[in-house]
N, C-alpha and C positions, 0 to 999 in steps of 0.2 A: 452199115446204114447210113444213109446222108441224114444230117442233122438241120436241114434247110426246112424240113416239114415234120409232122407228127399228125397222127392219125387220131381223131377224136369222134366217136360213134361211127358216122357214115361220111363223114367230111374230113378232107386233109387241112390241116393250119398251116401256110405256108408263110415263112418270115421273108421279109423285102427289105431292102435296102433301096429307096427312091431317091434318084437325081434327078429333079425337076429343071426344066428350063435348059433342056440338051437341044442339039440341033436334029435329034433323031430318036425315036424310042425304040429300045433294043435291050436284050437281054445281054450284058457285059460279063457274065459268069457269078461265080460263087464268092463272097467273102464274108468272113467271121460267121459262117453257118447262116447265112442269108442268099436271096437272089440278087445280085445286084442289077438294078434296070435303071437305065435311063430314060427320061422322060420329055417329051419335047414341049408339053403343055408347061405353062406357068404355074406356080404354087399358090394362086389365087382363086378365091370365091370356089373351091372345090375341084378346079378343072383337070389339075394334074392326077388327083385321085380316080375321077370320070374317066381318064385317058388310061391310067394304069389298068383298072378294071375292065375295060374294053380290050386292051392289048393282052392282057393275061386270058379273057375269055378267047379270042381269037387263036393264040398260041395253044390253048389246053382244048379247043374244041367244044366249048360249051356256051350255053347263054350268058350274057352279062348278068342276068338277074339271078343265076346260081352261085353267083361270087358275091360275096359279104365281106367289108372290112370290119373287123373285129377289134383291132385297136391301131393306133396311129394316125388319126384324122389330120392331125395338124404336124405330124412328125414325120421325117426319112425314114425312120423305122416302122415298119408296120408289119402287121400279121391280118393275112387273108384268110377266109374259108372256102375253098370249094370242092366239089363233088371229087371222092375218090378218084373216079376213071380219068381225072384231069392230070392225075401226076406223072402218068405214061407219057403223054406228050411233052410235058413241061421237063421231065428228065432228059427226053429224046433231044431238045433243045439245047438243054445245059451240056449232055456229051458230045454234042456237035461243035461246042465252042472248045472243047479240049484236044479237037483232032487236029 
């Protein structure tokens, strides 16, 4: 079992290490049981969090409104809740990095 997520009722809680201010928003891989994601937006006024949620929604194939920031609003280490069906597409993205 991967440790970057855990199941809580009908939601998946995923652990993220966000790196804002990057040249491109992308999944870089796994680091310390977290998905490492670089974010092109600056970490000011919630812009990086908004871009992170939009990026994850696109990768996971779900609506932005279905993704909730559970913890880490002002931190690089974040936990987000998203629908269980979103785990498959995210796992595929991560698996693709290892090939």
